[in-house]
C-alpha positions, 0 to 999 in steps of 0.5 A: 329922177328916183323912186322912193321907198317908205321906210322903217322910220317913216312908218315909226313917225306915225299910226297906232303904234306911237300910241300908248297900251291904252289910249286916252284919246276920242274913237275919233282919234285914234281912227285916225290914228289908224288911218294915218300911215295910208294917208300920210305916208303910203299914198304921197309915196304912191302917188310920187310914184305914179308920176315918176312912171309918168314922166318920158324920162321913166325907163331909163331909172327901171333896171331890166335884164335884157333878150339873147341879143339885145343889150341895155341896163333898164328898160330905155336901154334894152329898147334903144338895143332894139330899135337898132337891131338889124331884125327887131320884129324876131324879137317880139311874140304874140299870145293870142292869149296875152291879147284881149279886147282893145289891148295889143300885147308885145313879148320879149323874152323877159319883158312884157310890155300892154297897151290898153 
């Protein structure tokens, strides 16, 4: 899995910027051209990102800087390093300001996890 960006080329292919300076299309067609980039480019790529982040392997595709004493260059590797640390609980801190009703918040020196 790899995450894909929205490129300038994606945006050049649709939308009002592709229309002449004095459009001769109907108001409805003009509205559709204004909405086209969001509906045809942004929404599908955003939805794919949400789906990709929901995959069980997503953590290995998200970069991370490990806290002192841990190793790894992605979230999964840092979690694996934490799981094998001699005292994993020493890396966790929780502040009452971080925790709201129904939410558990865990933080490391560089990572912040919220479970709702």
